[in-house]
Backbone bond lengths (Angstrom), bond angles and torsions (degrees), N, CA, C in turn:
res aa  C-N    CA-C-N  psi(-1)  N-CA   C-N-CA  omega(-1)  CA-C   N-CA-C  phi
1 M - - - 1.544 - - 1.611 107.45 -
2 T 1.271 110.96 135.56 1.395 117.22 177.59 1.516 107.86 -86.96
3 D 1.322 116.19 145.60 1.539 114.03 175.00 1.512 110.40 -135.42
4 N 1.396 116.23 26.34 1.418 120.62 178.28 1.548 108.65 -92.95
5 T 1.343 121.99 100.17 1.415 115.88 -175.02 1.570 113.88 -98.78
6 S 1.288 112.74 16.61 1.554 118.37 173.75 1.437 113.86 -74.73
7 A 1.388 119.11 -24.98 1.612 120.02 -175.90 1.488 105.77 -126.15
8 L 1.339 121.56 61.23 1.400 119.46 -178.71 1.595 108.77 -74.87
9 P 1.232 122.52 143.08 1.416 126.68 -177.87 1.473 109.18 -57.57
10 D 1.392 117.84 157.28 1.517 123.03 171.70 1.519 105.97 -75.36
11 Y 1.313 121.17 157.81 1.418 118.58 174.69 1.534 109.03 -149.97
12 D 1.271 111.87 155.92 1.585 122.97 178.01 1.394 114.68 -87.68
13 V 1.431 118.68 -45.01 1.448 119.37 -175.46 1.531 107.56 -129.29
14 Q 1.340 116.17 154.71 1.461 115.99 -179.51 1.612 100.21 -128.29
15 L 1.336 110.86 141.39 1.456 120.21 172.10 1.484 113.50 -127.29
16 D 1.336 122.62 117.77 1.431 121.72 179.78 1.623 107.41 -104.39
17 T 1.281 110.89 118.23 1.452 114.72 179.59 1.566 111.43 -116.58
18 T 1.278 107.26 28.92 1.569 115.35 179.77 1.547 109.12 -63.45
19 G 1.309 113.00 133.31 1.490 118.30 -177.76 1.568 113.92 93.85
20 L 1.258 115.98 -8.88 1.558 122.49 -178.61 1.450 109.09 -105.02
21 Y 1.408 115.52 140.89 1.359 125.32 -177.08 1.581 110.10 -111.23
22 C 1.332 113.56 164.58 1.397 120.99 177.81 1.555 110.71 -49.81
23 P 1.308 119.14 133.81 1.452 132.09 3.86 1.476 113.49 -94.27
24 E 1.264 119.42 5.01 1.585 119.54 -169.54 1.415 109.71 -59.54
25 P 1.397 128.20 -44.71 1.521 115.16 -175.79 1.476 110.86 -62.27
26 I 1.294 119.07 -46.27 1.430 120.08 176.13 1.530 116.60 -54.49
27 M 1.321 120.00 -43.78 1.392 124.97 171.68 1.609 111.17 -55.14
28 M 1.232 115.26 -43.58 1.479 120.76 -176.73 1.546 104.56 -66.48
29 M 1.279 117.52 -41.47 1.428 118.33 -172.47 1.563 109.01 -67.90
30 H 1.426 114.47 -38.20 1.374 115.40 176.58 1.589 113.08 -63.04
31 G 1.292 117.30 -35.23 1.467 121.13 175.19 1.490 111.43 -65.53
32 K 1.290 118.39 -41.12 1.549 125.36 -174.91 1.523 109.30 -68.26
33 V 1.256 121.63 -43.88 1.450 126.89 -175.74 1.530 110.69 -70.84
34 R 1.380 114.27 -20.65 1.487 115.55 177.06 1.500 110.61 -68.44
35 D 1.284 118.67 -27.57 1.424 123.22 178.45 1.507 115.37 -96.10
36 M 1.420 114.53 10.45 1.459 112.79 176.63 1.526 109.32 -117.69
37 R 1.369 123.58 172.11 1.347 130.22 177.70 1.544 113.11 -108.41
38 S 1.291 111.16 154.92 1.520 122.36 177.79 1.559 106.68 -51.25
39 G 1.316 111.35 130.92 1.440 118.57 179.24 1.609 116.72 95.63
40 Q 1.175 112.16 -13.40 1.401 117.08 178.30 1.570 106.43 -83.35
41 V 1.424 108.47 160.35 1.458 113.57 -170.32 1.625 107.69 -120.20
42 L 1.294 109.07 129.96 1.573 119.74 -176.48 1.538 101.76 -102.51
43 K 1.356 116.40 130.62 1.491 122.07 169.56 1.493 104.56 -104.12
44 V 1.364 113.70 130.13 1.452 115.54 177.21 1.402 109.66 -122.00
45 I 1.389 121.39 140.44 1.483 129.04 -177.19 1.624 97.62 -122.65
46 A 1.351 108.72 125.58 1.594 113.53 -178.87 1.527 102.78 -139.28
47 S 1.435 109.18 156.08 1.407 119.49 170.10 1.530 115.18 -110.39
48 D 1.371 116.42 -12.20 1.473 119.54 -178.61 1.418 112.66 -81.40
49 P 1.326 121.19 121.65 1.471 125.20 174.90 1.445 114.84 -48.04
50 A 1.303 116.46 -36.78 1.466 123.44 -172.90 1.530 111.01 -60.23
51 T 1.365 114.11 -20.19 1.544 116.46 178.02 1.445 113.87 -63.94
52 T 1.417 119.85 -18.28 1.412 125.81 179.34 1.565 109.43 -60.94
53 R 1.318 109.21 -37.68 1.544 120.08 -178.88 1.565 108.73 -86.13
54 D 1.430 113.06 -47.93 1.513 115.81 -167.64 1.532 110.64 -72.92
55 V 1.371 119.71 -40.11 1.567 117.17 -172.98 1.517 107.12 -67.10
56 P 1.280 125.96 -46.55 1.468 122.30 -179.71 1.544 108.52 -55.72
57 K 1.398 118.38 -47.06 1.525 119.37 -178.88 1.530 111.00 -64.43
58 F 1.409 114.80 -39.88 1.544 116.89 171.48 1.458 107.74 -48.46
59 C 1.331 123.70 -53.52 1.463 126.81 -164.72 1.502 106.00 -71.47
60 Q 1.337 116.12 -36.94 1.583 115.57 -176.90 1.426 107.07 -77.50
61 F 1.271 123.94 -32.69 1.564 124.21 -179.69 1.514 109.81 -68.43
62 L 1.440 117.88 -41.76 1.462 119.01 -172.58 1.482 111.78 -101.06
63 G 1.339 123.74 6.60 1.350 125.40 175.65 1.525 114.86 77.94
64 H 1.312 118.16 27.30 1.421 121.64 176.10 1.499 113.40 -95.84
65 E 1.351 122.36 156.68 1.323 123.77 176.52 1.549 118.84 -99.72
66 L 1.302 123.07 112.34 1.391 125.13 175.53 1.633 109.42 -73.58
67 L 1.469 104.89 105.38 1.473 109.65 -173.82 1.481 112.27 -83.33
68 Y 1.484 117.46 -28.04 1.366 118.74 -169.20 1.536 106.17 -157.95
69 E 1.264 122.35 140.34 1.395 130.43 166.69 1.473 117.53 -142.05
70 Q 1.357 117.57 139.14 1.403 126.66 -175.32 1.428 114.03 -138.47
71 S 1.316 126.60 139.89 1.342 123.80 175.26 1.587 107.51 -128.64
72 T 1.268 116.58 140.28 1.453 124.32 176.73 1.573 109.10 -125.03
73 A 1.202 119.72 -176.70 1.445 121.91 179.65 1.537 115.29 -64.94
74 D 1.383 113.41 -25.86 1.465 119.96 -173.61 1.586 113.60 -112.37
75 N 1.354 114.86 -29.10 1.404 112.80 -174.05 1.489 112.67 -147.84
76 Y 1.257 121.25 179.09 1.515 133.31 -171.95 1.556 108.53 -132.46
77 L 1.352 119.58 125.45 1.436 121.41 -175.73 1.565 107.38 -116.14
78 Y 1.291 119.80 134.09 1.498 124.04 174.23 1.433 111.35 -133.53
79 F 1.254 117.67 142.38 1.451 130.44 166.40 1.451 115.16 -112.85
80 I 1.290 121.52 118.31 1.558 119.64 -172.61 1.416 107.01 -127.71
81 R 1.405 122.58 128.63 1.401 128.69 175.23 1.523 105.11 -95.57
82 L 1.323 114.65 124.14 1.380 121.44 -177.92 1.627 112.93 -66.79
83 G 1.264 118.10 138.83 1.386 120.40 178.67 1.523 113.34 -92.28
């Protein structure tokens, strides 16, 4: 996990899934990326610890690049470049 917040990637779209639990964050990500173009960056904020497993698998399965991930006591942050 990266914990350097001084150089966060730029992003095109933000999705806040705070308070939602598996499978809802991933389902919402699927819906959001449908409206985006290849090369755009999606910022995802989550509170479900399962996203630490699910988001990398989401990226691998769909051919997206996980640019950045960070976890804190209260939430998880991901930046994903669409493939």
